[in-house]
N, C-alpha and C positions, 0 to 999 in steps of 0.2 A: 107203465109198466110192461104193457103188450107189447111196446114199439120195442122196448129192451130183447123183448125173447125173440120177437121176431129178427133181429139184427144177429141175437144169437147163434139163431138155427141157422139163417142164410149165413153166416161165417161159417159155421162148423161145416153147410154143405159145400163151400168154397173149398174150405180147407180140404174135404175128402176128394173132390175133383182134383183138387192138387197134387193131393199124395197120390193120386191115380196115375197121375201126369209125370211123377217123380220129384215133385217141388214139394222141398218141405213148408209145412207151415211157421207162421212168423215165431217169433221166441216171444216170451213174456216182457225180455228186456226191451224189444221192438215194440212191441204192443203199450210199455209202460211209456217209451218216448213219444209215441203217438198221443196219450193221456196229457203228457206234458208239452207236448206241442200245440195241442188243442186249447189247451189252459192258458198258454201264453198268448193265441189266437184272439182266445175271448177277452183277456186284459187288453189286450193294442186295440181291440174292437170296441170296447167300452171307451180307452182310451180316445180312441178315434170319435165316437161318439160325444164325448165329453169336447172334443175340442171343436169338432162340428156345431156343437150346441154354441160355444164359446164363439165363433165366428160368426154364425148365424144372428147371434146378438148383435154383434157389432156390425153386422151389415145392415141388422135392422135401424141401430142406433145412426150409422153413418147414414142411411136413408131418409130418417128423420131429418136428422141435420141439414141433409141436403133438401129435402121439401120445406122446412123453413128459412132455408138461404134463397130457396126462390120465392118464396112468399115476400120474403123481405126484399128480393130484388125486382119482384115484379112493382111491388108497392115505392118501392126506387123510382123504376124506371117509371111508373105513373106518375110522380112527384117532379122526375125529370121533363115527362110531356106536358105535363101542367105548365112548367116554367115556361118552357117552348111554346106553346102556347099562348102565353104571357106575353114575352117577350115580341113575340109576332102581335099581337093584338096592341102594345105598346107601338112597334114599328108603323105598323097599319096606320094605325092615329098620327102618330106623325108624318107619314105622307100625306094623310087626308086633309092635315090642318095645314101642311105645306103646300098643296095642291089649291085649297081652298083659298090659303094667303095670297097665292100665286093670282087666282083668277080673279080676286077683290081689286088688285093693282091695276 
């Protein structure tokens, strides 16, 4: 309430200064149009806040999905690495057995 009184006093001072300069104060219609524009801005702001919240929620879901995919990929990569290591060991065993067989001849 105190803020409204201060704004009203400041507005009246502004109008009296402008009147001394020969500038007419704004009309009631103009003030009402300002009020309507402020109302629309608040509605748009609320809509933007809701859209921002929805976007943030989607970003969070995407982030979680990416984390899971990364974990799955990391798990898959580990499986591939283990598979590659097993193949390398099998090849090494073959090489060793061939080498030993060749030495034995």
